[in-house]
C-alpha positions in Angstrom: -14.9 -19.4 -31.8 -12.5 -17.1 -34.5 -10.4 -19.0 -37.0 -7.4 -16.9 -35.3 -8.8 -17.7 -31.8 -8.9 -21.8 -32.4 -5.7 -21.4 -34.2 -4.3 -20.3 -30.7 -6.6 -22.3 -29.0 -5.0 -25.7 -30.7 -1.7 -24.8 -30.5 -2.0 -25.8 -26.4 -2.2 -29.1 -27.5 -4.8 -31.4 -25.6 -4.5 -30.6 -22.5 -6.4 -27.3 -23.7 -9.4 -29.5 -23.8 -8.8 -31.0 -20.9 -8.8 -27.6 -19.4 -11.9 -26.0 -21.3 -13.4 -29.0 -20.2 -12.7 -28.6 -16.4 -13.8 -24.8 -17.2 -17.5 -25.4 -18.4 -17.9 -27.4 -15.4 -16.7 -25.2 -13.0 -19.1 -22.5 -14.8 -22.2 -24.7 -14.5 -21.6 -25.5 -10.9 -21.3 -21.9 -10.1 -24.0 -20.7 -11.8 -26.1 -23.8 -10.3 -25.2 -22.7 -6.5 -25.5 -19.2 -7.0 -29.3 -19.5 -8.5 -30.2 -21.7 -5.5 -28.8 -19.6 -3.2 -30.1 -16.6 -4.4 -33.8 -18.5 -4.0 -32.6 -19.8 -0.3 -31.6 -16.9 1.0 -34.7 -14.7 2.6 -35.1 -11.7 4.3 -35.1 -13.3 8.0 -36.2 -10.5 10.0 -39.0 -9.8 7.8 -40.5 -13.5 8.2 -39.4 -14.4 11.6 -41.5 -10.9 12.2 -44.4 -11.9 10.2 -44.3 -15.6 12.1 -44.3 -13.9 15.7 -46.9 -11.4 14.9 -49.1 -15.1 13.9 -48.0 -16.8 17.2 -49.2 -13.1 19.3 -52.5 -13.9 17.6 -52.8 -17.6 19.0 -52.4 -18.8 14.9 -49.9 -21.5 15.4 -51.2 -23.2 12.1 -51.0 -20.3 10.2 -47.4 -20.0 11.5 -46.7 -23.4 10.6 -48.5 -23.0 6.8 -46.5 -19.2 6.1 -43.3 -21.9 7.2 -44.0 -24.5 4.8 -44.7 -21.4 1.7 -42.0 -20.0 2.4 -38.8 -21.4 0.8 -35.1 -21.7 2.3 -33.5 -23.4 4.7 -34.3 -20.5 7.6 -38.2 -21.3 6.8 -37.9 -25.0 7.7 -35.3 -24.3 10.5 -38.4 -22.0 12.1 -41.2 -24.9 10.6 -38.5 -27.9 12.7 -39.2 -25.3 16.2 -42.7 -24.4 15.8 -43.5 -28.0 15.2 -42.2 -28.4 18.9 -43.8 -25.4 20.4 -45.4 -26.9 23.1 -42.1 -29.2 24.3 -39.9 -28.0 26.3 -36.3 -26.3 25.1 -34.0 -28.9 24.6 -37.0 -30.0 22.3 -37.2 -27.0 20.4 -33.1 -27.0 20.2 -33.2 -30.3 18.7 -35.7 -30.1 16.5 -34.4 -27.1 14.8 -30.4 -28.7 14.7 -31.7 -31.7 13.2 -33.3 -29.7 10.5 -30.6 -27.8 10.0 -28.2 -30.5 9.5 -30.2 -31.8 6.9 -30.1 -27.8 5.1 -26.6 -27.4 5.5 -25.3 -30.3 3.6 -27.7 -29.4 0.6 -26.4 -25.4 0.8 -22.5 -26.7 0.1 -23.3 -29.6 -2.2 -21.0 -29.3 -5.4 -19.3 -26.1 -3.5 -16.0 -28.4 -2.9 -16.1 -29.6 -6.3 -14.8 -26.0 -7.2 -12.6 -26.3 -5.2 -10.9 -29.6 -6.7 -11.6 -27.9 -10.2 -8.9 -24.7 -8.9 -6.5 -27.6 -7.5 -6.7 -29.1 -10.3 -6.5 -27.0 -13.2 -2.8 -25.3 -12.4 -1.8 -28.9 -12.2 -3.0 -29.6 -15.7 -1.3 -26.6 -17.1 1.9 -27.7 -15.4 1.7 -31.4 -17.3 0.6 -29.3 -20.6 3.8 -27.3 -19.8 6.0 -30.0 -19.5 4.7 -31.9 -22.5 5.1 -28.7 -24.5 8.8 -28.4 -23.3 9.3 -31.6 -24.1 8.4 -31.7 -27.3 10.8 -28.6 -28.0 13.7 -30.7 -26.9 12.6 -33.5 -29.4 12.0 -31.3 -32.0 15.4 -29.5 -31.5 17.4 -33.2 -30.9 15.3 -34.0 -34.7 16.5 -30.9 -36.0 20.1 -31.2 -34.7 22.3 -28.0 -36.0 19.5 -26.6 -37.9 16.6 -26.3 -35.4 14.8 -23.0 -36.5 12.4 -21.0 -34.0 9.6 -22.2 -36.2 10.3 -25.9 -36.0 10.7 -25.0 -32.2 7.9 -23.0 -31.4 5.3 -25.5 -31.2 6.4 -27.3 -28.1 6.9 -23.5 -26.8 3.1 -22.5 -27.7 2.0 -25.6 -26.1 3.9 -25.2 -22.9 3.0 -21.5 -22.2 -0.5 -21.7 -23.5 -1.3 -24.3 -21.0 0.5 -22.9 -18.3 -1.7 -19.7 -19.2 -4.9 -21.7 -18.9 -4.6 -23.5 -16.1 -4.6 -20.0 -14.1 -7.8 -18.8 -16.2 -9.9 -21.8 -15.3 -8.0 -22.0 -11.2 -8.5 -18.3 -10.5 -11.8 -17.9 -11.3 -12.7 -20.9 -9.8 -11.0 -20.2 -6.2 -13.2 -16.9 -6.6 -16.5 -18.8 -7.1 -15.7 -21.5 -4.2 -14.9 -18.3 -2.2 -18.0 -16.4 -3.1 -20.4 -19.3 -2.5 -19.0 -20.3 0.6 -19.7 -16.6 1.5 -23.0 -16.8 0.9 -23.7 -20.1 2.5 -22.3 -18.7 5.4 -24.6 -16.2 5.6 -27.8 -18.6 5.3 -26.8 -20.5 8.3 -26.3 -17.3 10.0 -29.4 -16.6 9.6 -30.7 -19.8 10.2 -28.9 -19.8 14.0 -30.5 -16.3 14.6 -33.9 -17.1 13.6 -33.9 -20.3 15.8 -32.6 -18.4 18.5 -34.9 -15.7 18.2 -37.6 -18.4 17.8 -37.0 -20.3 20.9 -36.6 -17.1 23.0 -40.1 -16.2 21.5 -41.5 -19.4 22.4 -40.4 -20.1 25.6 -40.8 -16.0 27.2 -43.6 -14.4 25.3 -45.8 -17.8 23.9 -45.7 -19.8 26.5 -46.6 -17.3 28.8 -48.9 -15.4 27.1 -52.5 -15.5 28.1 -54.1 -18.7 25.9 -57.2 -16.4 25.1 -55.1 -13.8 23.5 -56.2 -12.6 20.2 -59.4 -15.0 20.2 
């Protein structure tokens, strides 16, 4: 941070440090969640096609191993269904629903914190604005008839800078939350699709196939 930028930042008063902390926290959360969701999202169609190919060859254990080695909630949902492949539709459905109920909160973890930061940052900005205006009027009252723009500028700087900083933190935090929520929604849809497709395959094709096929 250059001398000029630090000087301008310092004129915002102590509230600026709180807003800086909120901004850094939001950035860390966003980067961590974005990387985690990126690793969690797989090519579901290709993965499920591989699972079906193994099942058609009566290689259930290999299908389980593939789902075990594949990262992400889609693979864990499929794994839960495969563990109950020999049971009825209700058992498979409940197993995959239970797996999804475990995985979805993990996907959504800390996204609500971004929402809180986006809501709180403008309030801190408003607090800084009010403190700056109070400081301006106090200086004006202290200076009496000899108040000058230089004397009053400190409070105005604080009021304007904190208001702007609050929005600078809140707007990206809102966008980050919407982006991450969209990624979570896409992964959940993949989980639902993969679970539905697997269950349809197990009930219609796998169980009705010839047990000796592929041997």
